[in-house]
C-alpha positions in Angstrom: -76.9 14.6 101.6 -73.8 12.4 101.8 -73.1 13.1 98.1 -73.3 16.9 98.7 -70.9 16.6 101.7 -68.5 14.5 99.7 -68.6 17.0 96.8 -68.0 19.9 99.1 -65.1 18.1 100.8 -63.6 17.2 97.4 -63.9 20.8 96.3 -62.2 22.1 99.4 -59.4 19.6 98.9 -58.8 20.8 95.4 -58.8 24.5 96.5 -56.4 23.6 99.3 -54.0 21.9 96.9 -54.1 24.9 94.5 -53.3 27.3 97.4 -50.4 25.1 98.6 -49.2 24.8 95.0 -49.3 28.5 94.5 -47.4 29.1 97.7 -44.7 26.6 96.7 -44.4 28.3 93.3 -44.0 31.7 94.9 -41.4 30.3 97.3 -39.5 28.9 94.3 -39.8 32.1 92.4 -38.6 34.1 95.5 -35.4 32.0 95.7 -34.7 32.5 92.0 -35.0 36.3 92.5 -32.3 36.7 95.2 -30.2 39.7 94.2 -27.2 38.8 96.4 -25.2 35.7 97.2 -26.8 34.0 100.2 -24.8 32.9 103.3 -25.3 29.6 105.2 -26.3 31.0 108.5 -28.8 33.5 110.0 -26.2 35.8 111.7 -25.2 39.0 109.9 -21.5 38.2 110.3 -21.1 35.9 107.4 -18.5 36.0 104.7 -17.9 39.1 102.6 -20.3 39.7 99.7 -23.1 37.5 101.2 -26.3 38.2 103.1 -28.5 36.0 105.3 -31.8 35.0 103.8 -33.9 37.5 105.8 -31.9 40.5 104.6 -31.5 39.1 101.1 -35.2 38.7 100.7 -35.8 42.2 102.0 -33.4 43.9 99.7 -34.3 41.6 96.7 -38.0 42.3 96.8 -37.4 46.0 96.5 -34.8 45.7 93.7 -37.3 43.3 91.9 -40.1 45.9 92.2 -37.6 48.5 90.9 -37.3 46.2 87.9 -33.5 46.1 88.3 -31.2 43.4 86.9 -29.3 41.0 89.2 -25.6 41.9 89.0 -23.6 39.4 91.0 -24.2 36.5 88.6 -22.9 38.5 85.6 -19.2 38.5 86.1 -16.9 37.7 83.2 -19.5 39.3 80.8 -17.5 42.4 80.1 -20.0 44.6 82.1 -19.0 47.8 84.0 -21.9 48.8 86.4 -22.3 50.5 89.7 -25.6 50.7 91.5 -26.7 52.6 94.6 -30.0 51.6 96.2 -31.6 53.4 99.1 -34.2 51.8 101.4 -35.5 54.2 104.0 -37.9 52.7 106.6 -40.8 54.9 105.7 -39.7 56.5 102.4 -40.0 55.4 98.8 -37.2 53.1 97.6 -35.0 54.4 94.8 -31.9 53.4 92.9 -29.3 54.9 90.6 -27.4 52.6 88.2 -24.4 53.9 86.2 -23.1 51.8 83.3 -20.1 52.1 81.0 -20.7 50.3 77.7 -19.2 50.9 74.3 -17.5 54.1 75.4 -20.9 55.5 76.5 -21.9 56.3 80.1 -25.5 56.1 81.2 -27.3 56.6 84.5 -30.8 55.4 85.2 -32.9 56.5 88.2 -35.9 54.5 89.4 -38.4 54.9 92.3 -41.3 52.9 93.6 -44.3 53.9 95.7 -43.4 51.3 98.4 -41.8 51.8 101.8 -38.2 50.7 102.2 -38.8 49.0 105.5 -42.0 47.4 104.5 -44.0 46.8 101.2 -42.2 46.8 97.9 -44.7 48.8 95.9 -44.7 49.4 92.1 -42.4 51.4 89.8 -43.7 55.0 89.5 -40.6 56.8 88.0 -37.9 55.8 85.6 -35.5 58.2 83.9 -32.3 57.4 81.9 -29.6 59.9 80.9 -26.4 59.9 79.0 -23.4 61.3 80.8 -20.0 62.6 79.7 -17.1 60.1 79.7 -15.4 62.3 82.4 -18.2 61.4 84.9 -17.2 57.7 84.7 -13.6 58.6 85.4 -14.7 60.7 88.3 -16.8 57.8 89.7 -13.9 55.4 89.3 -11.5 57.8 91.1 -14.0 58.1 94.0 -14.4 54.3 94.2 -10.6 54.0 94.4 -10.1 56.8 97.0 -12.6 55.3 99.5 -11.2 51.8 98.9 -14.6 50.4 97.9 -13.2 47.1 96.8 -11.5 46.5 100.2 -14.4 47.6 102.4 -16.3 44.9 104.3 -19.9 44.2 103.1 -21.6 44.4 106.5 -21.4 47.3 108.9 -19.5 46.6 112.1 -21.7 49.1 114.0 -25.1 48.0 115.3 -27.7 50.6 114.3 -31.3 49.8 114.9 -32.9 52.5 112.7 -32.2 54.5 109.6 -31.8 54.1 105.9 -30.2 51.2 104.1 -27.5 52.5 101.7 -26.6 49.6 99.4 -23.8 50.0 96.8 -22.9 47.3 94.3 -19.9 47.3 91.9 -19.6 45.0 88.8 -16.3 45.5 87.1 -15.8 42.8 84.5 -14.7 39.8 86.6 -15.1 41.6 90.0 -18.3 41.9 92.0 -18.6 43.5 95.4 -21.3 45.1 97.5 -21.5 47.1 100.7 -24.5 47.9 102.9 -24.5 50.6 105.6 -27.3 52.1 107.7 -27.5 55.9 107.4 -23.7 56.3 106.9 -24.1 60.0 106.5 -25.1 60.1 110.2 -23.3 57.1 111.7 -19.5 57.3 111.0 -19.5 56.6 107.3 -18.7 59.9 105.7 -16.5 58.6 102.8 -18.9 55.9 101.9 -21.8 58.3 102.1 -20.0 60.7 99.7 -19.5 58.0 97.2 -23.3 57.1 97.3 -24.2 60.8 97.0 -22.0 61.2 94.0 -24.6 59.1 92.0 -27.3 61.7 92.8 -24.9 64.5 92.0 -24.0 63.1 88.6 -27.7 62.4 87.8 -28.7 66.0 88.7 -25.8 67.5 86.7 -27.8 66.6 83.5 -31.0 68.2 84.5 
């Protein structure tokens, strides 16, 4: 009887160790998949182009499920990319990524079956199109007119509900991102127009 008890205890110990190990691995993997630079504190008033860990984990898990690349660590690689990601509390997350490479402009749309404020889900739609070179010029002009590169990352307004509109820009050596909550409703018309331009450019090829 004692031998059976010892064997059961040993078995439970092994299982517990395996569970703990898998949890540690997932924690390590999670940190490696952060899509934005992390700040040192838990307030949302950190330095520009950083997020606290809670928001970073939230945004990152959805971008990971969208199978999107991390952009902020790719400066000085000659890349020209803009990405708009939308996370509605109850709606399906989606993203539009426009890239200029070798004089070719492409736009890629992705969507998961998750919920922006909750579970990440899995990728259920992916479409890529080639755009005219003029569309890139139009995007760059809009980026300049709304002063994207000078805008603060975090929203100064405290809004408790709505959609997360996240816009990233990677322009060779420069990287910048902005996040706003339902800017089309809460005093963010210019920024909202810039984000909506991604949808307009994508639909122009349909």
